[in-house]
N, C-alpha and C positions, 0 to 999 in steps of 0.2 A: 734564394732568390726568386722573383716571379714578377710578373706584370707589375707590382706595386715598385718594384725595383727600376723597371723601364720608364715608369712614369714620373720617378725622382729625376734620372737621367736626362728627362725631356724637360723637366723644370729647371734642371741647372742650367740648361742652355739658353732659357728664357734668361734666366738670372743673370747670365755673362752678357748678354744683349742690353738688359736694363740698366747695367752698371757701365757698359761701355757702348752705347746706342749709335755712334757713329765709327765703328769698327771698320777696317778695311776688308778682312775675311770672317766668314761664319765661324762661329764656335764649333768645336768639336769634343767629344768626351769619350775617353775609352770604354770598353764594355766589361764587365768582370771577367777574370780568367776561370773563375770555377765557381760551378753551382752545387749546391747539395745533391740536385737529383735531377737527371734527365727532364723530368715532366715541369721542374721550375726553370730548367733552360729552355724548354720548348713555349711556356706560357710567355717568358720574356720575349723571345724572338716574334712571338705572333703577333703580340702588342707592336714592336717596332716594325713590323712589317706592313701591321695596318696603317700606322701613322705615315710610315712612305708612301702607301697607296693615297692617302690624302693630301700626299706632297708637299708633307711638311718638314721631313727630314730624307738624309742618305744613309744607307746603311752599307756600309764599307767592310768586307769579308776579308778574311785571312789569303794567304797564299798559300802555294802548296798543297800539303796535309791539311793545314788547316782553313783552306777554302769555303768550306762549310760552316764556318765559325763567324760569328760578328765581332769584329776587331772595334770598331770606332763607329758613331753616330754622328753625325754631322748636321748642323741646321741648314735647310733648304730656305722655307720661307717660314718667318715668324710670325705674320698674321695667321698663316694657315694653321701652324703650332698652337697657336692661343686658340684658336676657334675648336681644334683637335681636343685641347686638354679642357676646354671651359675655363679657360683663366681669362681675366680681366687684365689687359696692359697696366703696367705700373702707372704709366702718365695718365691714364683713365681714371685707375683709382686715387692718384694724385689729385685730380681735377673734382673728383666728388668729395674727397676728405676737404678740400680747400672750400668745396660750396658749402658743406656742412658746418666749417668751421666758422666762414662770415657770417651764417646763419644765427649761430647760434651764441657769438659771443661780438660785442662792439665796444673795445675798450676806449674808455674817455681819455686816459693819459696819453701824451704824444710817444712816452719810452713805452708804454704798453701797446700802442699801435705799431712800434718798430718792432716789438717783441714778435706781434702777430705777424706782419710781413715777413721777418726772418723766418718763422716756421712755414710758412706759405712757398717761400721761394725756397727752403730746403726740402720740402717733401716733393716739389717739382723738378728738383735734382737728384732726388732718389737718397736725400740725405735723411738723417734723424736729430734735426733740430733740439736742443735741451734734452737729449736722449727720448725723445717723443717720436713713434712713427705714425704714420700716416694712418693706420690702424688704430690708434690711440687716440681719436679726436675727443674723447670726453676727458682725458687728462690734460691736452692741450688747451681745451675751455676752462678748465680747473687751475691751469697754472696762469693762464691771462686774468680770470677772475682775481685770484690772489695777488698776481703782480699790480693789479689795477688799483686793490685796495690797499696795499703798501703804499704805491705811489701817492694815492689821494688823501693821505694821513695826515692830517694838521699836526705841527709841531708840538702845540697845545693841548692836544688829545693826551689824556691821562688813564684812558680805558687800557686794562692788561691784555697781554696777547690774546686770548682765548675769546674774552668778550669782545674786543672788536672785531677778530674773525668773526665771532658768530654774527653779531649785529651788520656787519657788511657784507658778508659773502653768504649766511644762512648756514655756514659749518663752522663749527669752534675750532676745529684741528687742521682746517685747509691752510691756511698762512704756513703751521710749522710744518705742514706734508710737502710743501714746496719751497720751504725756505731756502734750501741751497741753491736750488735753480735759479729763484729770483736774486740770491746775493751774488752767485757767478753772473749773472747776466748785468747787473747793476755794477759789477766791478769790470766788466767788458765794456761798458761805456762811459767809464770814469765817473758813476756817481758815489762810489765808495772805494776808499783805499783798497788798494789789491791785496794787501799782506793781512787785513783784517780776517780773524777767525769767524766762523759762522755766528757764534754766542756775540763776539765783539760787534759784529755788523749788524743784528737785531737789534743790540742795544743802542747803537749809535741812530737805528732809524725809530727809535721810541717802542719796539716791539718787545717786550719780555714777558713772562708769564706772571710775574711778582713785582711789582714797580718798586725800586729801592728808595729810601730816603737819601735826601743830599746833604750829606754830614758838612758841617761847617763850624768853625771854631772863630772866637774874637768877636768885638763889640759890634755886634750886630742886631737888628731887630726886624720883626715881621709881624703885620697885622698890629701894632703898637705894642708889642711885646720886647722887652730889651733881654736878650740872651749870653750879654756880655759875661756876666758872671759865672757861666756855667762851663765846664771843662771844652763841651762843643755841643750841638743840638743835631736832632736830625728832622730836617724840613720835609712835610708832604713834598712830593714830587711836582705837583700841580701849583703849589703856592711859592715853590724856592724863587722862580724867578723874580718874585716881588721884594725878596731881601734887600733890606735899606743898611747904611751905615749907622751907627749910633755913636757918631762922635768922628774925630780926624782919623785917618787910615794913613799908617805908617808904611804897609807893605801886604800885598796878596801872595800866597804860595800855594800851589795846587800839590798835592802829593799823591803819588801812584798808588803805593801800597797801603793795607789798613795798620799793619804793625808800625811803620812809621809814621803815620798818620796819628795814630795814640801816643805814640813817643814823644813826635813833637810837639803837640797841643800842652802836653804836660810839663815837658822839659825844657822847649827852646822857645815858646810863643811868647813874643813881647805883650807889652799892654796895648797898645795900638795894632798890631799886626791880626790878620785873617789868614786862617789855612782853610783849603777846600778839598775833600776826598774823592779823587777822581773815580776811583776803582779801575784803574788801567784804563783803556779807552774812555771816555767820559760818556755819559748816557745823554740823551736827549735833555733831560732835565738837568743834570749838570752841565751840558754844554749851555742851555737856557739862562741858567743862573750864573755862570760865568759872564757870558754877556754882558749882562745885568750889572754885575758888578765891574766890567771893564768900563761901564759908563759912569759910574761913582764920580764924582766931584773930587779933581786933584790925582786920580788914580790914571798914571800914564804908562805902566809895566806891570805884567805880572811874573813870577818866578815860577819855576817848575823843578820838582825833585820826585825822580824815579830812579828805575834800574839804568846802569850803564851798561846797554847792550841796543841791539838792534831794534827789538821791542819797544825799548823805553823812549830810544830817540823816534821811533815812529808816533807814540803816543804825543811826544813834545810837539814835531811837526804837526801833527793834526791838531793840537791846541793852537799852534802858530796859525793855522788856517782858517779855524774860528772865529778868533779875537782880532778885534780892529788896533788893538796895541800889541807891543812887542812882548813876545815871551821868553824869559830870559833863564839859562840853565841856574840851578841851585844844587851844589855838591855833585855834580856831573860835568867832571872835566877828565880829561887824559892823565893828569899828574894823580889825581887820587884814584884812579883804577890802576897805574902802574905800581904806586905803592900798595894796594888792596886787594888787586882783581885777580882774576886766574887766565891764564891764556886761553884764547877762543879763535876759533876760525873766523877769519874776518868778512864780517858782513857785507851786503850787496853795496856797490858803490852810489853813493846819494849824492849829486852834485849841487852844491849850494853856494852862493857867490861869497866871494873871502869877506865880506862885513856881516854876513848872516851871524846872529850870536850860536847858532849850533853848527856852524860850520865846522871848528876845530874837533868838535867830538865825531862830528861825521867823518871825518877824514881818518882820526885815529881808530875809529871803528872799521873803516874800510881798508885798514893798513895791515901789512904783515905783521906787525908787534901788537895787535889787538887783544887788548884783556877786557874781560866783562866782570861788574861788579854788583852784585844783588844789594838793593836798596837797603834792606835790613840790617846789612852787616856794616853799617855807617852811624855813627852817633848822629842823630841831629843837631843841628846848629840854627841860630838866629838866621834870617837875613840882614845882610850886610850892605848898606845903602851908602855909597858913595860915590857913585858915578861909574863904578866899574861891576862887573859881573860877578857874583860872589861865588 
């Protein structure tokens, strides 16, 4: 240990001041009890004596036989210690970082402006908002640029993730690099479901590496082509919202999992029924197609079939929030879960009105007798339309 260790201790004193700037007593640090050599102890003491002569600290010696040894180092004057160490106070460094950030990026979207202001406020309080320190101004600029691009994306924009990132930010991988931070921020401000995984959240924002086709079965047509004779068809994402009915439609069913979708369209799809594969949480393309379908003449409700668990319920409620007509459960009820499901830990409580179509399932999954049931373990059945939930 030597003068370097002494400088470390002096820096620690300033760190403690910056963490609690309005502390009642000046901070102090204990000196090391042992040194590798007498020369290193002497170097340590010389630097502290120099700092003390500068008026920055007070060196407190031991008592009795230890009166010649340094016991503690107490801060006397922070301004003089900053000067002695050649260190810029954190508040000044924060102001400099804030100035650089303001001049480097000017977000266009209000939520991105809010994120920038959160960074600024956090830096001035000595925090690391979004895990970005004030020494990482470049990262803050990149994050805000990526966030602004995500928020500005047109729902009908069908460019894949990297193409969109490259054409809007100049860096094809920028949105991926900051995806987790962007998603966390959007969840915090209520723009995304708090339980979405990163992949689900990106898909809901329309940001996927490879845009998947929208799988749909039933009497539908697009661009003059009738697909009713096919088991199902994969529609280009950018054209899916233009889907039209090719006749009278009896029911619409959204299906969470691919295996169940394939079984349903081959085993249980009736002549005038339409089935849409959501792929878990629906992508923007699927969501746009479902909104268009919900506006077809005579369509007053949509049914949904998925896993009986917390994730399946969240998907159903997400669809409910997306669509202007009721979304009703199909093969998703406590009776079926009790018969074929496995015991599971109660889900988080989701409070729904007693009249809400998903309230019975939410209450069941939030209870002590909750049971979970994978959709694939249930045989498909046609939708029953009789004024009651199937």
